[in-house]
C-alpha positions as CSV (number, residue, x, y, z in Angstrom):
1,X,44.8,-53.4,6.3
2,X,47.3,-51.9,8.7
3,X,48.3,-52.2,12.3
4,X,48.4,-49.8,15.2
5,X,49.6,-49.7,18.8
6,X,48.5,-47.8,21.9
7,X,51.2,-45.1,21.3
8,X,49.5,-41.7,22.0
9,X,50.8,-40.5,18.6
10,X,48.6,-43.1,16.9
11,X,45.5,-42.7,19.1
12,X,44.2,-40.1,21.4
13,X,44.6,-39.2,25.1
14,X,43.2,-42.6,26.2
15,X,45.5,-44.9,24.2
16,X,44.5,-48.1,26.0
17,X,40.8,-47.6,25.7
18,X,39.0,-48.4,22.4
19,X,36.1,-46.5,20.9
20,X,33.7,-49.1,22.4
21,X,35.2,-48.6,25.9
22,X,37.0,-51.9,25.9
23,X,40.7,-52.2,26.8
24,X,43.2,-52.8,24.0
25,X,44.4,-56.4,23.8
26,X,45.3,-59.1,21.4
27,X,42.3,-59.7,19.1
28,X,41.1,-56.1,19.0
29,X,40.6,-54.5,15.6
30,X,39.5,-51.1,14.4
31,X,36.8,-51.5,11.8
32,X,35.0,-49.2,9.4
33,X,32.1,-47.4,11.0
34,X,29.5,-49.4,9.2
35,X,30.3,-52.5,11.4
36,X,28.9,-52.6,14.9
37,X,31.1,-53.0,18.0
38,X,31.4,-56.7,18.8
39,X,31.4,-57.7,15.1
40,X,33.8,-60.6,14.6
41,X,36.0,-60.9,11.6
42,X,38.3,-63.7,10.5
43,X,41.7,-62.8,9.1
44,X,44.2,-65.4,8.1
45,X,42.4,-68.0,10.3
46,X,42.3,-65.8,13.4
47,X,39.2,-64.2,14.9
48,X,39.3,-60.5,15.8
49,X,36.6,-58.4,17.4
50,X,35.6,-54.9,16.3
51,X,36.1,-52.7,19.4
52,X,37.7,-49.6,17.8
53,X,36.9,-47.3,14.9
54,X,38.9,-46.2,11.9
55,X,39.6,-42.5,11.6
56,X,36.9,-40.8,9.5
57,X,39.5,-40.0,6.8
58,X,39.6,-43.8,6.0
59,X,36.6,-44.8,4.1
60,X,35.7,-48.1,2.5
61,X,37.0,-51.4,3.9
62,X,40.1,-50.4,5.8
63,X,40.8,-52.4,9.0
64,X,43.5,-51.7,11.6
65,X,44.7,-54.5,13.9
66,X,45.9,-53.6,17.4
67,X,49.3,-54.8,18.3
68,X,51.2,-54.5,21.6
69,X,54.6,-53.6,20.1
70,X,55.4,-50.9,17.6
71,X,58.0,-53.2,15.9
72,X,55.3,-55.8,15.2
73,X,53.0,-53.1,13.8
74,X,55.8,-51.8,11.5
75,X,56.6,-55.3,10.4
76,X,52.9,-55.9,9.6
77,X,52.9,-52.7,7.5
78,X,50.0,-52.3,5.0
79,X,48.5,-55.3,3.4
80,X,45.7,-56.2,1.0
81,X,44.1,-59.2,2.9
82,X,40.7,-60.9,2.7
83,X,38.6,-60.2,5.7
84,X,35.6,-62.5,6.4
85,X,32.8,-60.9,8.4
86,X,31.4,-63.4,10.9
87,X,29.1,-61.2,13.1
């Protein structure tokens, strides 16, 4: 698991719009393509909603939590964390 922001260097030319068309906000997560938009996942007791997609180069079970501030995303770093799929 990693974290990302709406920095254009980390996204595309619409950095505040997710792949589902939703606006980025706390609780948004980029999920592997096998999970439908709207799928809910539980991470460390908090619920996140799949509204964005991982880049195709990431396969498997890589998730990416959206964060408002780059320093928070850097501090999150990369982690191996259990993700519970709620749907």
